[in-house]
LONU-900355 format. One line per 2 residues: their letters; for each residue x, y negated, z negated of C-alpha. Coordinates in steps of 0.25 Angstrom, whole numbers, m for minus. Example, Ala and Ser with C-alpha at 12.3 -4.5 7.8 and 13.67 -1.06 7.14 Angstrom:
BEGIN
as> 49 18 m31; 55 4 m29
***
This chain:
BEGIN
mn> 44 11 9; 54 14 21
is> 59 1 25; 67 5 37
gk> 60 1 50; 51 m9 42
kg> 49 m24 43; 50 m34 32
vd> 52 m49 29; 62 m58 22
is> 57 m69 14; 61 m81 5
sl> 55 m92 m3; 54 m99 11
ng> 42 m89 14; 35 m95 1
nv> 26 m86 m8; 25 m75 3
si> 15 m63 2; 23 m50 2
ek> 9 m43 3; 7 m50 16
ik> 21 m46 21; 18 m32 17
na> 4 m31 24; 10 m37 37
gy> 19 m25 38; 32 m29 32
df> 39 m19 23; 50 m26 16
vm> 54 m40 11; 68 m47 10
ir> 67 m58 0; 76 m70 m2
cg> 81 m70 m16; 88 m83 m15
yg> 99 m91 m8; 113 m95 m11
sd> 121 m93 m24; 116 m88 m37
lt> 107 m101 m41; 93 m99 m46
vq> 89 m111 m38; 93 m103 m26
dd> 84 m91 m29; 73 m89 m19
sq> 60 m94 m26; 51 m83 m20
fe> 61 m71 m23; 55 m66 m36
nn> 41 m68 m31; 44 m61 m17
vk> 50 m49 m25; 38 m48 m34
kc> 29 m48 m22; 37 m38 m14
ea> 37 m28 m26; 22 m30 m29
ag> 19 m27 m14; 29 m15 m14
vp> 37 m21 m3; 52 m18 m2
wg> 61 m31 m4; 75 m35 m3
ay> 82 m49 m6; 91 m58 2
ly> 99 m71 m2; 102 m82 8
sy> 117 m85 7; 123 m99 6
al> 137 m93 2; 149 m99 8
nt> 159 m90 1; 159 m77 m7
de> 158 m83 m21; 145 m89 m16
aa> 141 m76 m10; 143 m69 m24
se> 134 m80 m30; 124 m76 m20
ak> 125 m62 m23; 123 m65 m38
hv> 111 m73 m34; 104 m61 m28
ir> 108 m52 m39; 102 m61 m49
ll> 89 m62 m42; 88 m47 m39
kg> 90 m43 m54; 79 m34 m59
kr> 74 m32 m44; 75 m20 m35
pt> 74 m23 m21; 73 m12 m11
mp> 78 m20 1; 92 m25 2
va> 98 m38 m4; 102 m47 8
fd> 112 m58 10; 107 m68 19
me> 119 m74 27; 116 m85 36
dg> 116 m100 37; 102 m103 40
dg> 102 m117 34; 116 m121 38
yk> 122 m121 24; 134 m113 28
rr> 137 m122 40; 136 m135 31
ng> 145 m130 20; 156 m123 28
mp> 152 m111 35; 160 m99 30
sn> 169 m91 40; 163 m78 45
kt> 173 m71 36; 168 m78 24
lv> 153 m76 28; 156 m61 28
ei> 163 m61 15; 151 m69 9
ck> 142 m58 14; 151 m47 8
rf> 152 m54 m5; 137 m55 m7
ls> 133 m41 m2; 144 m34 m10
di> 140 m41 m22; 125 m37 m20
rr> 129 m23 m17; 138 m23 m30
ag> 126 m27 m38; 118 m15 m33
yy> 110 m21 m22; 108 m17 m7
pm> 115 m28 1; 111 m33 15
ly> 117 m44 24; 107 m53 31
as> 112 m61 43; 108 m66 57
ls> 113 m58 69; 122 m69 73
wl> 129 m70 59; 130 m54 59
nn> 137 m55 72; 146 m67 69
ql> 148 m72 55; 146 m59 48
nd> 151 m50 58; 160 m42 49
qs> 158 m27 49; 163 m25 34
ll> 151 m33 31; 140 m29 41
kt> 143 m14 39; 144 m15 24
yd> 130 m21 22; 116 m19 28
vw> 113 m30 38; 100 m38 39
va> 100 m45 53; 93 m58 56
qw> 89 m59 70; 76 m64 75
ns> 74 m57 87; 67 m45 94
tc> 79 m36 91; 90 m35 81
dy> 103 m37 89; 113 m34 78
rg> 122 m23 82; 127 m19 68
sy> 118 m11 58; 107 m18 50
gm> 96 m15 40; 87 m26 43
wq> 83 m36 54; 77 m49 52
yg> 70 m50 65; 61 m63 64
ge> 58 m75 56; 52 m88 61
tn> 56 m82 75; 51 m67 77
fl> 52 m60 90; 46 m47 85
es> 33 m52 78; 26 m64 71
nn> 36 m72 63; 26 m72 52
ip> 17 m64 43; 2 m68 41
gv> 1 m75 27; 16 m75 25
gv> 21 m84 36; 34 m84 45
id> 43 m74 39; 57 m67 42
kd> 54 m52 46; 64 m40 46
kc> 66 m26 50; 72 m15 41
yk> 80 m3 46; 84 4 33
dy> 75 9 22; 81 0 11
pa> 72 4 0; 77 18 1
ii> 91 14 3; 91 5 m9
ks> 83 13 m18; 91 26 m15
gg> 104 19 m16; 101 12 m29
yn> 102 m2 m24; 95 m15 m29
gw> 92 m10 m43; 86 4 m38
pk> 92 16 m46; 100 24 m36
qt> 94 37 m32; 102 50 m34
gk> 100 64 m29; 95 69 m15
il> 87 59 m7; 77 66 2
dq> 73 54 10; 77 39 11
tg> 67 35 21; 52 39 22
yk> 39 35 16; 40 28 2
ms> 31 20 m7; 22 10 m1
dr> 23 15 13; 11 17 22
dt> 10 26 33; 1 37 39
gi> 13 47 36; 12 44 21
la> m2 51 21; 4 64 27
lk> 15 63 16; 4 61 5
em> m4 74 11; 9 82 9
ll> 11 76 m5; m3 80 m9
ia> m1 94 m3; 12 94 m12
rk> 4 90 m24; m6 102 m22
lk> 5 111 m21; 11 105 m34
it> 23 100 m27; 19 86 m33
nq> 9 82 m42; 6 68 m37
gm> m7 63 m30; m8 51 m21
de> m18 44 m12; m20 50 2
ng> m16 38 11; m4 33 19
vf> 2 25 7; 14 29 0
gd> 11 25 m14; 15 29 m29
gt> 8 43 m28; 15 46 m15
qi> 29 42 m21; 27 50 m33
av> 24 63 m25; 35 60 m16
nq> 45 59 m28; 39 72 m34
vl> 43 79 m21; 57 73 m21
kk> 59 77 m35; 55 91 m32
gg> 66 92 m22; 77 85 m31
yv> 77 72 m22; 78 58 m26
qn> 63 53 m29; 64 41 m20
gi> 49 41 m15; 53 43 m1
ag> 45 53 8; 53 54 21
dn> 55 65 31; 63 74 22
fi> 53 72 11; 42 77 20
ky> 50 89 24; 53 92 9
la> 39 91 5; 34 100 16
kl> 44 110 12; 38 110 m3
ik> 24 111 2; 27 123 11
qk> 34 130 0; 21 129 m8
i> 11 134 2
***
């Protein structure tokens, strides 16, 4: 599924035993799941994390993880990174692993708010440890914190940014990969999903599953060789254009370019993915299951050579 330009949600145990199927059916294409908060203590694991991961994978919904930080120094940030790494062991998210830097409950103010320099160093320590462990890191913070407490280009240009600004537009002037545009307050649409309740909503501007899989992050084997497309139609996508793609693949089968059959509908399923990968293999390309513009051109060329 091409996540770029899609909408998603972020959830935690505060949302209860949330229905991922209802989120998916409401038109949201990815989920960022809180795995825990604070240092590496099992009592600070999010009680719904394992359950939410299982439900996302059962529904075929791309998911990532985030941890709410209580770190006041870099040693505590290192423990928070270990917390996430422990919880992600054996899992392979296709969305980033984010560090939630804020002070929503006033903990930092009550315990001696770190200087801006220290806050930046805390972020760097967590994010660098996550990257060193092989995961794709991301910084989550409000527009205000990005413009003030965390306004350090050595941080903001090194890691992807997830901007929190409940507004009709995202006013952050730096580059960013995701935008949390609403929660309890939402200026673009309803603040809830029927059957789910009030929920934080996000927009994504990068195709993270393609980036993460091709780069070998988050436990995925790194793909080597030529990549024909990094964005395009992929597993679980639904679109009228997929029906046209399938017609081309069925023609390719008749011409013995592939040998895979598939249903004639607008859903990119297992059969379509197998056929796409057979075409990619024929050209010596990485079999990433993505059918983008370059794939269509290449497949059309193969068909023309046969007729």
